[in-house]
Legacy VTK file of the C-alpha trace (Angstrom):
# vtk DataFile Version 3.0
C-alpha trace
ASCII
DATASET POLYDATA
POINTS 223 float
119.344 76.298 105.798
117.116 75.949 102.782
118.192 77.351 99.423
114.763 77.816 97.841
113.329 81.315 97.621
110.183 82.173 99.539
107.290 83.884 97.736
105.834 87.122 98.965
102.382 87.378 100.559
102.257 85.564 103.887
106.021 85.778 104.227
108.127 88.478 105.853
111.878 89.030 105.832
113.276 89.987 109.237
116.805 91.374 109.100
118.641 91.474 112.405
117.501 88.804 114.868
118.451 90.540 118.110
115.930 91.328 120.848
113.647 93.449 118.693
113.953 91.506 115.443
113.728 88.205 117.296
110.556 89.296 119.085
109.026 90.379 115.768
109.965 87.054 114.169
108.464 85.076 117.062
105.234 87.064 116.940
104.935 86.685 113.175
105.378 82.932 113.537
102.592 82.828 116.128
100.363 84.767 113.716
100.911 82.152 111.029
103.454 83.958 108.853
106.521 82.284 107.431
109.646 84.261 108.225
112.955 84.553 106.442
115.528 85.539 109.048
118.796 87.233 108.138
121.661 88.093 110.467
125.397 88.626 110.095
126.219 86.714 113.298
126.627 82.958 112.659
125.781 82.129 116.282
122.434 83.910 116.040
121.712 82.217 112.707
122.433 78.849 114.303
120.126 79.640 117.238
117.252 80.366 114.856
117.895 77.508 112.434
115.368 75.185 114.091
112.628 77.815 114.406
112.459 79.441 110.985
111.796 77.869 107.613
114.754 79.775 106.239
117.492 81.633 108.077
120.662 82.935 106.505
123.963 84.506 107.476
124.390 87.439 105.124
125.494 91.036 104.740
122.186 92.877 104.592
123.792 95.851 102.831
124.815 93.634 99.901
122.202 93.885 97.156
123.366 90.676 95.458
123.145 88.711 98.711
119.578 89.881 99.341
118.572 89.077 95.759
120.044 85.587 96.049
117.852 85.046 99.112
114.815 86.287 97.201
114.190 89.264 99.468
113.255 91.411 96.443
110.238 89.108 95.975
108.874 89.812 99.460
106.055 92.254 100.083
107.407 93.266 103.496
110.689 93.437 105.355
111.588 94.391 108.927
114.988 95.835 109.802
115.714 95.148 113.456
119.296 96.440 113.424
119.784 99.118 116.041
123.317 99.135 117.388
125.088 99.742 114.074
123.461 102.853 112.636
125.374 102.724 109.349
124.349 99.130 108.697
120.765 99.945 109.672
120.550 102.853 107.207
122.341 101.044 104.376
120.116 97.992 104.832
116.955 100.079 104.482
118.449 101.807 101.436
119.318 98.458 99.853
115.827 97.080 100.483
114.336 100.158 98.849
116.665 99.865 95.871
115.730 96.223 95.219
112.058 97.138 95.305
110.653 95.786 98.594
107.238 97.536 98.752
106.888 97.899 102.525
109.847 98.435 104.846
109.645 98.604 108.636
112.719 99.672 110.582
113.799 100.056 114.185
115.239 103.423 115.209
117.192 104.283 118.338
116.703 108.057 118.148
114.588 110.666 116.402
117.488 111.599 114.107
118.062 107.936 113.260
114.372 107.605 112.463
114.422 110.626 110.148
117.366 109.191 108.246
115.634 105.815 107.895
112.525 107.505 106.527
114.572 109.561 104.082
116.259 106.480 102.574
113.123 104.395 102.163
111.588 103.157 105.427
107.782 103.272 105.258
107.323 102.678 108.989
109.819 103.620 111.714
109.490 102.011 115.134
110.979 103.413 118.351
110.654 100.387 120.688
112.494 101.839 123.693
110.645 105.172 123.510
107.263 103.509 122.907
107.684 101.073 125.797
108.912 103.826 128.104
105.948 106.044 127.288
103.507 103.155 127.698
105.066 102.179 131.029
104.754 105.762 132.273
101.027 105.760 131.533
100.496 102.375 133.169
102.510 103.333 136.251
99.952 106.012 137.086
97.580 103.178 138.023
94.735 104.773 136.053
95.173 102.827 132.829
95.312 99.064 132.459
96.691 99.248 128.927
97.506 102.038 126.497
98.439 102.488 122.839
99.216 105.854 121.259
99.343 106.347 117.496
101.428 108.856 115.533
98.551 111.161 114.638
97.494 112.134 118.161
95.056 109.250 118.564
95.086 106.810 121.489
93.275 103.708 122.735
93.224 102.790 126.414
91.788 100.128 128.650
90.481 101.750 131.829
88.303 100.780 134.762
84.684 101.837 134.446
83.882 105.050 136.368
82.556 104.810 139.899
78.823 104.339 139.911
78.721 103.216 136.276
77.580 99.637 136.960
74.016 99.088 135.811
73.913 102.235 133.693
73.969 102.404 129.906
76.672 104.085 127.853
74.053 106.552 126.672
73.439 107.502 130.310
77.142 107.975 130.980
77.548 110.205 127.895
81.332 109.916 127.975
81.669 111.271 124.452
79.744 114.417 125.369
81.461 114.909 128.725
85.001 113.815 127.921
85.264 113.615 124.131
86.162 109.903 124.163
84.415 107.039 122.392
83.763 103.743 124.170
84.692 100.951 121.773
83.659 98.097 124.038
83.372 96.661 127.536
84.837 93.583 129.174
84.689 91.742 132.458
87.458 89.397 133.630
86.971 85.947 132.136
84.217 87.056 129.768
84.134 87.937 126.076
84.652 91.446 124.760
81.359 93.242 124.046
81.242 95.884 121.326
79.737 99.093 122.655
76.309 100.394 121.699
74.368 103.269 123.307
72.128 100.741 125.074
75.052 98.664 126.398
74.733 98.282 130.176
77.984 98.493 132.152
78.389 95.363 134.303
80.063 95.210 137.707
83.895 95.176 137.685
83.999 96.032 133.994
86.760 97.728 132.066
86.122 100.045 129.140
88.079 100.285 125.915
88.063 103.982 125.059
89.495 105.796 122.048
89.973 109.359 120.940
92.299 112.323 120.931
95.361 111.458 123.041
94.955 114.398 125.425
91.275 113.629 125.971
91.891 109.936 126.617
94.608 110.823 129.126
92.370 113.415 130.788
89.497 110.974 131.068
91.711 108.229 132.528
93.230 110.641 135.055
89.848 111.665 136.436
88.143 108.263 136.594
LINES 1 224
223 0 1 2 3 4 5 6 7 8 9 10 11 12 13 14 15 16 17 18 19 20 21 22 23 24 25 26 27 28 29 30 31 32 33 34 35 36 37 38 39 40 41 42 43 44 45 46 47 48 49 50 51 52 53 54 55 56 57 58 59 60 61 62 63 64 65 66 67 68 69 70 71 72 73 74 75 76 77 78 79 80 81 82 83 84 85 86 87 88 89 90 91 92 93 94 95 96 97 98 99 100 101 102 103 104 105 106 107 108 109 110 111 112 113 114 115 116 117 118 119 120 121 122 123 124 125 126 127 128 129 130 131 132 133 134 135 136 137 138 139 140 141 142 143 144 145 146 147 148 149 150 151 152 153 154 155 156 157 158 159 160 161 162 163 164 165 166 167 168 169 170 171 172 173 174 175 176 177 178 179 180 181 182 183 184 185 186 187 188 189 190 191 192 193 194 195 196 197 198 199 200 201 202 203 204 205 206 207 208 209 210 211 212 213 214 215 216 217 218 219 220 221 222
């Protein structure tokens, strides 16, 4: 374990390296970020010692411990603690008190999420709820992929409507008929094509559509 502090910018502190925090850390590494990992379990710290530039065993509710690790110098921190609600809340509060500008936190319930927001979390993530909702949409067989945002906006990957091949997006007029915007088209094994009115829908294509959640769901259910 290195003792030097990591500067903010392309570095993120991930506190709690369980399933959620570990997945976030792995993804950040793949995206080219350097990650400071913190966990109170020495076995987990040991498991991550060969994957992260810096990993530390520490009490994340201890302001002095976080300062010694340089967490107050980071632009972003992720709190992946979910099983111990008190530790989760106190960790977010401590991060806010030491001045971390952007705090992401995992919540296990709506009430937990509200508490996290009230003590300083800028972004609250509900991984179990989000994955369950996404799975429900995909299980219908209509959508190939689906992301819903907090403000009633959704993006979905759906199969092109029957009879669409060879026609342009202007001809299909999906925005007029369904209230959804086609962002792009894609065929298996080929590059993504940004949508324009004159874009011709190829055979076996999928469409990336965006818009009001209810309208995206309605469109996907009927096509």
